[in-house]
Each structure stands twice: as C-alpha cells, then as structure tokens.
N, C-alpha and C positions, 0 to 999 in steps of 0.2 A: 661492378660488372663491366666487362669490355665487350662491346658488340662491333661487328664489322660488316661492311657491305658484301663480303665474300661468303656469307652463310655460316659463320661460326661465332660463338660467344664464349667468354670465360669469366670466372669469378673466383675470388678468394674469400667470399663471405660464407661462413658455415651456415648450413641449413637453407641456403638460397636455392631456388629452383630456376634452372636455366634450360633453354630449349632452342632448337634450330629446325627449320623446315625448308623444304624445296618443293616447288610446284611446277609442273610442265603443262602449259596450256596448248591444246591442239585446236587449230581453227578448222571450221567445216570445209573450207577449200583445201583439198589435199595437195594442191600445188604450192601452198604457202608454208613457210617454216613455222615450227612450234616455238613457243616462247618459254624461257626458263626464268623463274623468279625465286629468290630465297629470302628468308627472314629469320634472324636470330633475336633472342630477347630473354629477359628475366621474367617470363610468364610461362604458363603451362604449354605442353606440347600441342594440345588441341587449339590453343589460341594462336600459336605461331603458324600452325597448319592453315587455319582459317584466313589469316592475314596473307600468307603466301599464295593461297588459292585465289583470294580476291584480287591481289595485284596482278596475277597472271590473267585472270578474267578481264580486268580493266585494260591491260595492255593489248589484248586481242581486240576488244571492242573499240579501243582508241584508234585502231588501224582500219576501222570500218569493216571488220570481219565478224562472223558469228562463231560462237564457241561450240566445238564438237565434243570435247572432253577435257577434263583436268585430272592429271595424275599427281599425287603428292605423297610424301613421306615426312616423318618428323622423328626427332629424338629428344628426350627430356632427361635431365640429371639433377639429383639433389646433392649439392656440394657438401663434402665433409671438411676438407681443408682447401683444396684447389680443384676446380673442375672446368671442363671444356666440352662443348657440344658443337658438332659439325654436321651439316647436311649438304650433299653435293650430287651432281649428275656426271656420269662419264658416258660420252657418246662413242659407240663402237661402230 
C-alpha cells in the first residue's frame, strides 16, 4: 500500500481494503477560516473518516477555537488487481 499526505492511497495487494477521507472543520467564530484535513489508509472507510474528523477537531482546538461543525466524506475500495482511493475538497 502507498499512502500520501495528499489524501489518496493505492495498493497492488489483492483483496486489500483501502480508503481515503476528508474532513472540514468549521470553527464557531465565523470570522475564522475552516480547516481541511485528509487521511488515507489501508483500513475501513469509517476508520479513515473518524481519523480525519478527529484531526480536524484537534486542529481547531489547537488554535484556541471551539468547533461549530465537522463535515466529512470517505471512499473505500476492495482491491482486485490494482486500486486507488482519493478524497478531496474543491473550494468554489
């Protein structure tokens, strides 16, 4: 398995489960920017989602802010021959 800090993972291991998640943490102070965290790994989608959400929460709290909301999405894939998962955010 190859994981990256950019929110994707890939694997060439048959039957491996890989996943990627992204979480956006919104601080209570609406004047402050939201924080985006991603996490890829060779675990279930619900596990990468929980990790991404926790890191977003910790990042907001480390800035002495309170958390208003956390939005997140995840994708999971069972590898047959070669597989890749990616989770990302596009700001418009």
